[in-house]
N, C-alpha and C positions, 0 to 999 in steps of 0.2 A: 473558612479558606486554606488555612496552614494544611488540612487533608487535601483537598485538592491539588497544593502545589507541588504534596508530595508525590504526587501521584508516578512521577518520572522514573521515581525510584525502584519500582516496579520490575522484578523479574519473575521467570517461571522458573517454580523450585527445582523441578527437573535437571534443569539447563546450567544452575548456578555454578556447578563445581569445574565443566569441562572447559578446557582451553582451545580457544580460538584460531585457526588458524586464519589469519587475512587474502585477503583478494587482493588486495594493494601493495606490493613489494615494496622497502625502502628505493629500489635503483629502476626497478622495471615496473608496470601496471600489466596485470593480466587479466583482460576483459572475460567475461562468461555471459552469454548470452543464451535462454533459450528462447529457441524459434521454431515457428508453428509454418509448414509448407503445405497451402492446398492448393485441389485444381479449381476447375472453373464451377465445379457442382459442389465445393466447399468442403470434399472431402480430405483426409491428407495425404501426402506422398511419403511414402516412409522406403523409398527406394535409393534415398539420395546420396551422395558421398562428397565430401570436402571438395573435388574439383567443380562439381554443380554449383559453389556459391560462387559470387563475388561480395567482399567485404571493404566498405571503406571507412574513415574516420575523420569528418570534417574534409574529405573530398579526397583524404588521400588512403590509396589502395593498402589491403592488411595481408599478413599471410596466415593463414588459418593453421592453427598449432595443432588441433584435435576438432573432431565433429563427433557424437554420439547419439544413439538415437535412445530419448527412453519413452517406455510403453509400457504404461501401468493399467492400464486399461481392461488387461485380461489379467494380469498378478490381483489387481485392487481384490476380483471378485471371490479371491479363496479366501477363510477364514484363516487371520495370522496362526502363525505354527506354534508361537511361545507368548504367550500375557503373564506378565509379573501379578504372583497374587493379589498384591495392592490394585492391580486395574494400571498403573501409573506406570506409563515408559521412561526409561534413562535416556540419554542422549545416544548411547548404543546402542540403543534399542531402535531407536528414531531412526540411526541411519540404515538399519536392515531392515524396517518397513518393508512390506510390497504394495503399500499401494500410495494415497496422495499425503499430504502433511495441512493439515489446514488451523490458521487460529480463527476463531470468531470474536471480532474486537466489538464491543456494545456499548458505545459511547452515551449513557444516561446523562452528562451534561448537555447535549445537543441533541435530544429526543424530546419533546413535549410530553406529558402524560397522556397525551389524547393520542397519541401514536405509539404508546408502550405495547398494548397487544398485538399490532400488527407487526411491530417488530420482533416480539418472540415468535410469531407464528413464522413469518420470515424462515428465520434462522430453524426453528424446531423443525419446518417443514425441508429444508434444505439435509439438516441431518438424518431424518426420517428417508427420505425419498432419494437423496442424491450420494450419500456417504455409501460404502462399500465396505466389508467386514474388514478389509485391508489396510484401509486409511486410517489414520490417526489425527486426532482434534484435542484442542484446547477452547476453554471460551474464559473469556475474560473480560468482566462489567467493569469500565473505568473508574467509576468511585468506589469501587472494591466491597460493591452488595456480594458477588463471588465470583471465587475462581475453579478453573477444573481444569487440572494439569492433564497433560498429554494422556490420552486413551486411547482403544477399540470401543470403550461402553458407550454404546448411544443412551442408555439410563440414567447414566452418572453427567455425558455430557446435556441433558435435557433437562434434569432438574438443576444445572445451574444457570441455563436458559433463562427458566422459571421467574428466577430470582432479581429478573430484569424490570425496571420500571424508570421511566424516566423524568428528570427533576428539571427541564430545560424554564427557566425563569426571564419571557422574555422583557421584564418588565426591569431587571436589574440595569444598575449603570453598565454604560459603554467598557470601561477601563477595568473594571469585574467582569466580563464576557471574555474581554480580550485576554484577562490573565485565564481566565479558565480552558480557554481555547488553546494556551500554549501550552498548559498544563497537560492535555491531552497529544497535542504535538510530540512535547517530551517522552512522556507513555508508550507514544509507537515506536521512536527512537531507541529509547529503553529498549522493547519490547523485539525490535528488529536486531537488534545486537544479540539479546541472549538467543533467535534464532540462528544466528550466524555460526553459534556454536554446534550445529547442525551440519556437519561437515560433507559436500558431497550430494546435497541435496537441495531441488529448489521448492521453496518455503511458499504458501499462498496466505494471506493475510488478509479477510473479508470484515469489511469496518461498517458497521453499521449508526448509521447519526443523518443530520440534517445539514450540517457544515463541519468542517473541522479549518483550524490553523487561522494564521493572521491575514487580512486583506492586505495582496499583492499590489491592488492598484495605484497605490498612490505611487508606488517609483517603479513600472515596467521595466525600466532599465537595469534595474540593481537584481535581476531576478537571479542572473549565471555569476553573477561577479558581486555580492553585497561588500563594502567597506565600512562600516561605521562599527562591527563589532567593539574594535578597538580603541575607538574616542574616547578622549574625556568623559567620563560621567556618566559613560552610555548604560551601565549597572545601577547604578540610581534612576534613571529614568524608568528601563521596564521593570524596577524592583516596586516604584511606587504607582501603583494601576487602581488601587481600589479606593481612592481617596475623593476621585473625582465624582462627580455628578453624571448624568444619564447622558447630557448633549457634549459632555470632551471626551470626544473621539480623539484615539494617539493620536499623535504627531508624525510628518513623515519621517522623521529620525527612527523612531520606534518602529513603523512598519516596516522600514530597513529592516533593523534587529531584527523583528519576528520572521521575515523572510530568510535569514541566516538559520532561523531554529527549522523554518520548514525544508530548505536545501541538505539540514545537517542531515533531516527524516531521509530525505529521497539518497543523500547519502551511504547511508548506513543501509538502507535498505537493498542496496545495487550491491554494495559491498558481499549482505549476507546471502545472497539470491534470492531475495522475497520483494513479489507482485503483489501490489494490496488495490483492493477493487473496493470502492466506497460505496456503499447501497444506501439512497436514503428512504425509511421507510414511509413516507407520508404520501406515495401516491401520487397520481396525476395531480397537479395543481391549478395551472396557469396557460392555456392553448396561446392566449396572445403573447405568451411572454419566452414563454421555451416550448419548442415542440418536443413532443414524445418520442423516446427514443425504444429502440425495437430489441437491438440487443447490447443498447450498453456505450460501445465503440461512438466515440463522438463527441457525445455529451453539450451543456449549453454553451458553447463558445459564441455562438453566433448571437444570442442573446446576451453574451457581455461584453461584445464589443459595441452594439446597437446601445447598450448602457453607459459604455463609457463615450461613446459619442454625444450622446444625448445631456448626459451628465459627467463630464470629465473630473477624475479625482474622487470619484463617490466609490467609497470601498463596496466588491461584491464579496458575498457571502459563502461562495461559492468559487472563491477562486485557489485557498487550500486543499479543497475539497479534489479539484481537481489537479493541482499538482502532486500531488502526493499518491495517488493513481496512475497519469498519465506517464508520469516519468518514470516507474517504477514495474512497466512493463503489464499494468491491469487497466482497469476502465471505471469510469464510475456509472452507477445509474441512476436518474433524477428522471423527476415530472411524468412520471409512467406507473398505470397499473400493470404492465406486463414485466415480473420478473423470473417468471419460466425461459424464456429465453434465454436473460444473460447469466441465469444460474447453471443454465446447461452448458452455453459457454465455459465458463468459470470452470467447471468438470473437466470439462474435452482442453483446453490451455493448459490445466491441472497437471492432464493423465498421460497427453502425448508430446512429445516438441523433439525437436533436435536441443543438444547440448553444444553451442558454438562457443571455441575458444580461442583470442589469440591476443600476442602480447603489444600494445601498441607501440608504435614507431613515435610515438608523442610522450619523453621520459618528463616533461618539466611537470615541477610539483607546483602549478600555479592556482589548483583547486577550480579551476574553469571550467564549466560547461561541454563536454563533446559527443558530437552527433553523429550517429551509427546509419550506415547504410548499408543493407544487406539484399542482395537480387540472387534469385533462380536464372540460370543459363534457360532451365526447361521452359518452353512457350505455355502461355497460359497458367504459371503456376505462381500466386501470389504470397509475400512473408507477413509475417505478424510477429513484431521484438519489441523490445524496449529500443524508444529511439536513438538514447544516449546517456550520459552518464556524466558524472562530479568526478575532476581529476584531484587524484591527491594532494594533501599542504603542506 
């Protein structure tokens, strides 16, 4: 168990020595949002200016400080001009790559051994068929079976992926499962913190696992303002996770504390300009519970609402999976055998977008969730963007 809980200390070695430029300043909040604008046919609209966008935060209009078009769809096709002899890219190398920046995070703690081959095949297919020569990627297996630092070399990436085998044990005590899940959330937080050292770039994390994070269904009102982190004895409650039997589910206070960990991961990802896409490798599971998704956007919200109505307070294993993807600008793909369309969409969203920046008029350091809304004045143009962020604390 000690090894699992130590996972959160992981940092990609190629990023460990760089200094990070924070997105959130001490007196103001600079918000950066990758924004995709598409017409009625789904074609990206490339000729927009700052004057074409309206931006608001919690209903308050905001002034755009900068808008730039990022288009890696062409440059990523060219072979990289200079590659280190080791094949491993430094932080400065990554800031100059012509293509996209991916991290493939394979969560062996939350994939059953029977789905290991499919999980490997999904990532192998993405690397082989969708990575361009100018793209850079890294592979992380959560349990430590393998790691490949950032490289352009597909052979090295595939070799690391081949080391993946799921270790999920559904018969483990509930508190032990919860501890393993929290360890993965801490790993994600540390990982996106490291990715924040790559300045001026949007980064994409593709997470492979059947579930992640804590169960937020117990205290849904606490999602945006968790309040028990500093209560007396809180750390003792979290530390004592492995002694209870299978029937002893975490209590409400522990659920709220786990919410903190999830939202810390979201906050870190937003600060680091990272989008996380959560991919469930189990395929089509139960048509009567969750309708299959085609492009990943939307997910199992309707099913989760039905569950909460029929069994109030019952934890949903998909909640953390949803929080980390939806609130970082990505999406989740679950209960579907169609991975082609969502993978194609990830490539599009990671490669062509507007990077929109504004200084928030809300300078309160309250840590609360703030909702953003972005529209385009041109008729028929739809925007896709991260729906909000957590304020500094």
